[in-house]
LUMROFI-731339 format. One line per 3 residues: their letters; for each residue x, y, z of C-alpha. Coordinates in pm, 1 decimal, padded with zeros to 6 digits. Each point is the difference from the previous one (the first is absolute). Layout:
A = X,Y,Z  ...
//
This chain:
MFI = 16774.7,11738.5,-12169.3  00170.4,00044.3,-00342.0  00397.5,00179.9,-00023.2
SEG = 00033.6,00257.6,-00289.8  00300.0,00226.4,-00057.1  -00223.4,00263.6,00119.1
FTE = 00044.5,00382.6,-00150.1  00336.9,00145.7,-00102.9  00139.1,00352.7,00020.0
TAG = 00091.2,00156.6,-00281.7  00145.5,00321.7,00104.1  00304.6,00137.2,00216.7
TMS = 00251.9,-00092.2,00185.2  00013.7,-00186.0,00368.3  00115.0,00255.5,00275.4
ELY = 00275.4,-00004.0,00189.2  -00199.1,-00075.1,00311.5  -00050.1,-00347.4,-00100.0
REE = 00236.4,-00080.8,-00239.2  00263.9,-00192.4,00257.7  -00300.7,-00147.1,00202.1
IQA = -00117.4,-00156.9,-00246.7  00332.5,-00093.6,-00211.0  00033.3,-00200.8,00409.1
RQD = -00363.0,-00181.8,00015.9  00085.4,-00082.3,-00405.4  00201.3,-00265.8,00206.1
DVE = -00247.7,-00168.3,00258.8  -00045.9,-00297.7,-00053.6  -00358.1,-00060.9,00110.9
PLR = -00222.4,00269.2,-00256.1  -00269.6,00205.9,00124.8  -00343.7,-00127.5,-00061.7
VGG = -00216.7,00318.6,-00135.3  -00347.7,-00034.9,-00013.3  -00159.4,00279.4,-00215.3
VVY = -00407.0,00074.4,-00063.7  -00070.4,-00088.4,-00318.9  -00208.8,00331.0,-00087.5
LNA = 00054.3,00302.3,-00218.1  00017.9,00154.5,00355.9  00268.7,-00140.8,00143.8
RPL = 00230.3,00057.2,-00326.3  00155.0,00321.7,00124.7  00166.0,-00185.8,00332.3
IWA = 00160.7,-00298.5,-00235.2  00064.2,00146.8,-00296.2  00335.9,00151.0,00087.3
LPS = 00010.8,-00328.0,00266.1  00239.1,-00247.3,-00209.9  00266.9,00238.9,-00106.4
LCP = 00058.3,00103.2,00350.9  -00073.5,-00350.7,00156.9  00184.5,-00155.1,-00205.5
WAR = 00001.1,-00326.6,00248.3  -00385.9,-00013.8,00022.7  -00222.1,-00229.9,-00128.7
ISF = -00322.1,00126.8,-00060.1  -00294.2,-00158.2,-00083.7  -00346.6,00115.5,00001.2
DVP = -00333.8,-00061.1,00049.7  -00317.7,00160.8,00155.0  00018.0,00146.5,00287.7
SRL = -00230.9,-00250.9,00256.7  00265.9,-00254.5,-00169.0  00285.9,00170.9,00064.2
ASQ = -00094.3,00018.5,00362.3  -00080.1,-00377.6,00042.1  00362.5,-00031.1,-00182.7
LAA = 00151.5,00251.9,00282.1  -00123.3,-00209.1,00266.3  00081.4,-00287.2,-00125.3
KEL = 00341.8,00130.0,-00002.7  00075.9,-00079.4,-00370.0  00049.1,00374.9,-00028.3
DVA = 00217.6,00154.3,00210.4  -00118.1,00400.8,-00114.5  -00367.3,00052.1,-00211.4
IVP = -00205.0,00292.2,-00049.0  -00291.2,-00117.9,00159.1  -00336.0,00160.8,00112.6
AIE = 00024.7,00221.1,00284.8  -00237.3,-00206.1,00211.0  00274.3,-00231.1,00055.1
AFR = 00269.0,00178.2,00170.3  -00270.7,-00028.5,00361.8  00011.5,-00317.1,-00038.8
SSD = 00322.1,-00160.4,00101.0  00250.2,00161.4,00248.3  00247.5,-00196.2,-00240.3
YVV = -00096.0,00229.7,-00247.4  00227.1,00318.0,-00071.8  -00114.1,00279.1,-00218.6
LSD = 00288.2,00107.2,-00223.7  00000.9,00389.9,-00160.0  -00177.3,00269.1,-00082.8
ACI = -00133.7,-00130.7,-00272.8  -00365.9,-00120.0,-00069.7  -00246.8,00024.8,-00213.7
AAA = -00320.7,00278.9,00105.6  -00294.7,00170.6,-00090.5  -00093.8,00379.3,00121.2
DFA = -00288.1,-00011.5,-00144.6  -00160.5,-00170.2,-00309.5  00233.3,-00379.3,-00076.7
RSV = -00212.4,-00087.6,-00335.2  00144.6,-00349.5,00067.2  -00215.5,-00101.8,00283.3
VIF = -00366.1,-00000.3,-00041.1  -00297.1,-00130.2,00229.3  -00283.5,-00041.2,-00286.1
SRV = -00328.4,-00073.9,00169.8  -00351.2,-00025.7,-00125.3  -00168.5,00191.8,00312.4
PLE = 00166.6,00286.4,00221.3  00257.6,-00086.8,00255.5  -00225.7,00059.4,00278.2
KVR = -00214.9,-00285.3,-00145.4  00272.8,-00300.0,-00070.1  -00052.3,-00334.2,00126.8
TLA = 00224.6,-00173.9,-00204.7  00291.1,00071.7,-00089.7  00253.1,-00129.1,-00221.1
VDA = 00413.3,-00003.1,-00000.9  00303.6,-00031.4,-00259.5  00165.6,-00244.6,00101.1
ASR = 00354.0,00218.3,-00058.1  -00069.2,00235.5,00221.9  00018.4,-00012.0,00390.4
TSA = 00038.4,00361.5,00148.9  -00310.8,00123.8,-00244.2  -00163.4,-00294.8,00144.7
AVS = 00003.8,00072.0,00336.5  00003.5,00417.8,-00068.7  -00406.7,-00036.0,-00186.5
RIL = -00078.7,-00192.9,00271.0  00099.9,00250.0,00307.1  -00116.3,00247.4,-00257.3
LAE = -00376.8,-00191.5,-00022.4  00009.2,-00061.6,00334.7  00161.2,00361.5,00167.0
KYG = -00179.7,00245.9,-00243.0  -00338.4,-00236.2,-00045.1  -00088.5,-00196.2,00277.0
VFP = 00088.2,-00353.3,-00294.1  00109.3,-00250.8,00052.6  -00058.1,-00298.7,-00336.6
EVR = 00086.0,-00321.8,-00021.3  00306.1,-00033.3,-00186.6  00102.2,-00242.2,-00327.4
ELP = 00229.2,00004.4,-00209.0  00093.0,00156.7,-00374.0  00254.4,-00320.9,-00111.7
LGD = 00261.3,00111.4,-00272.7  -00121.6,-00007.3,-00301.6  -00391.7,00011.1,00075.8
DPA = -00241.7,00217.6,-00197.3  -00110.0,00172.3,00242.3  -00282.2,00089.7,-00148.6
SLD = -00117.6,-00374.0,00054.4  -00042.9,00104.3,00405.2  -00317.3,-00002.6,00164.4
CDA = 00172.2,00292.6,00222.9  -00149.5,00335.1,00158.0  00371.9,00100.4,-00035.0
ILM = 00287.9,-00080.0,-00196.4  00381.1,00140.8,00130.1  00298.7,-00039.2,-00247.7
IGD = 00336.7,00085.0,-00016.8  00299.2,00118.4,-00236.6  00009.0,-00085.8,-00355.1
RAM = -00302.4,-00235.1,-00024.3  -00228.9,00339.8,00138.4  00177.3,00202.4,-00289.2
TVK = -00020.2,-00270.3,-00283.4  -00308.7,-00254.0,00089.3  -00358.1,00057.1,-00197.2
RPP = -00174.8,00249.9,00293.3  -00240.8,-00208.1,00145.7  -00379.1,00166.4,-00078.2
LPH = -00036.3,00133.1,00333.0  -00111.9,00355.3,00054.2  00181.7,00145.5,00370.1
VHD = 00405.2,00001.1,-00096.3  00162.3,00097.7,00329.6  00360.7,00069.1,-00030.2
LAA = 00082.3,-00134.8,00319.6  00362.2,00264.3,00066.9  -00242.3,00236.3,00001.3
EWC = -00226.9,-00166.6,00187.0  00316.8,-00024.2,00243.0  00089.3,00394.5,00009.2
SWT = -00297.6,00069.9,-00045.9  -00131.2,-00112.5,00410.7  00353.2,00028.4,00153.5
GLP = 00171.6,00330.1,-00197.5  00266.4,-00214.6,-00020.7  00218.5,-00175.5,-00327.8
LVF = -00059.3,-00404.1,-00048.6  00342.1,-00196.5,00007.6  -00101.0,-00347.7,-00147.8
AVW = 00329.1,-00158.2,-00028.3  00384.0,00015.8,00120.3  00347.0,-00166.9,-00025.4
VAH = -00039.2,-00277.8,00321.2  00287.8,-00267.1,00078.6  00072.3,-00264.4,00269.4
SPE = 00236.3,-00005.7,00290.5  -00008.9,00392.7,00145.8  00331.4,-00145.6,00184.6
RDW = 00136.1,00060.1,-00374.0  00251.3,00289.5,-00096.3  -00248.9,00101.1,-00314.9
SHV = 00084.3,00333.0,00007.1  00217.0,00003.1,-00348.8  -00325.0,-00180.6,-00174.6
ARI = -00260.4,00247.3,00159.9  00257.5,00287.0,-00147.3  00015.6,-00210.9,-00346.8
FAA = -00408.5,00008.6,00014.4  00015.4,00296.4,00037.9  00231.6,00085.3,-00305.2
ARD = -00205.5,-00188.6,-00181.1  -00299.5,00186.8,00088.7  00186.5,00321.9,-00101.4
RGL = 00125.4,-00140.9,-00344.9  -00386.7,-00158.8,-00044.8  -00116.6,00396.1,00037.5
AAL = 00239.0,00182.7,-00268.6  -00104.2,-00348.1,-00261.8  -00430.1,00033.6,00040.9
DII = -00004.9,00133.3,-00374.0  00193.1,-00311.8,-00064.1  -00171.0,-00205.1,00229.3
ARK = -00336.5,00073.1,-00112.9  00065.0,00021.4,-00377.6  00117.7,-00363.8,00024.8
AAA = -00358.8,-00068.5,00250.4  -00212.9,00120.5,-00300.9  00148.7,-00230.1,-00255.4
DLG = -00043.9,-00316.0,00280.7  -00322.8,00045.0,00128.9  -00158.5,00167.5,-00278.8
LSY = -00068.9,00313.3,00177.1  00137.1,00362.3,-00106.2  00267.6,00197.9,00032.7
TLC = -00189.5,00300.3,00153.4  -00171.4,-00271.7,00273.6  00232.6,-00121.8,00079.0
YEY = 00250.6,00285.0,00079.6  -00284.8,00206.7,00169.0  -00013.3,-00320.8,00194.9
LTR = 00277.6,-00045.4,00160.6  00152.3,00367.2,-00005.7  -00400.5,00153.1,00121.9
DLH = -00198.0,-00296.5,00162.4  00335.8,-00153.9,00169.5  00287.2,00089.6,00224.0
FTM = 00304.4,-00208.5,00078.2  00159.1,00146.6,00349.1  -00102.0,-00005.1,00399.0
GPK = -00030.3,00283.5,00135.2  -00167.4,00138.8,00398.1  -00304.5,-00045.0,-00175.1
EHE = -00007.0,-00386.9,-00139.9  00115.3,-00104.5,00295.2  -00238.1,00182.1,00186.8
SLD = -00298.4,-00158.1,-00225.4  00163.8,-00369.1,00070.6  00010.2,00080.0,00361.8
LFG = -00357.6,00062.4,-00058.9  -00096.9,-00313.6,-00230.6  00223.4,-00266.6,00244.6
RLA = -00195.8,00147.6,00292.9  -00323.0,-00087.4,-00206.3  00138.5,-00276.4,-00094.8
AKY = 00087.1,-00161.7,00303.0  -00404.9,00100.0,00160.9  -00112.2,-00249.7,-00240.3
GFV = 00247.4,-00268.4,00042.8  00135.6,00035.9,-00333.3  00360.7,00010.8,00116.8
PAN = 00162.6,-00011.7,00362.4  -00148.4,00237.8,00268.2  00384.3,00067.3,00090.8
GRL = 00122.7,00033.0,-00371.3  00256.0,00324.3,-00056.5  00195.1,00124.6,-00300.0
RVI = 00332.9,-00022.0,-00003.9  00145.3,00198.9,-00263.4  00423.1,-00035.9,-00144.6
N = 00083.7,00293.2,-00233.1
//
């Protein structure tokens, strides 16, 4: 895990709704330890957070590592793979902010040598947890396939793996040289086509359901809203950081992804939770508690 100064808000004044609460919280003895996903897809959720939550100590990492840090109580709250919210009764989902897609997501891709119904070995990105589970659920439920699963370590060249299929996520999937495999499947599009529902990749999750998290949930929702108002700025900065075109980054954030959970997203998470429990990825009685 590494600590970052985060993303800074460049325009606008702080809402009066949060001004008094933020001033009071600045004097808290213990900072709020917040984990943010390092990928472009999370920037709209985090962009305004340093100004709206100045007592937060924000660190950045890949999704799977953030999930481990949250489980180890090294973080108080983090953007984690949605599957993690089902794994402990000690977890609560904060706000309706999320990372989701209702069709092609562009950054969660299965590359394969063979059609999906013939996949026998699957390498999954070490940064992934939700997408790793979704890929296995889809292969089982839609294609009747139960492949041997291997890990694609962070930093490894996907072209070097001798697997039928490779799952890649995040900025890595968008920037790495594509493996020379003939079949390309967008995982979100596969899920949406099969279920008729959007795929929710990540949510804000916190420990301690007995704690009053409502003020933090409201701030996270407000930070999302500020981020959505700054997508042009975020896309321009990301294009320079990642070596991608501004158009690709802007369309990714405005067309490919969305960042608010509504009834369809909740329905999708409920279905995903049941299927994840069916295959032993989460406890059978896992339920989400959402605080807005």
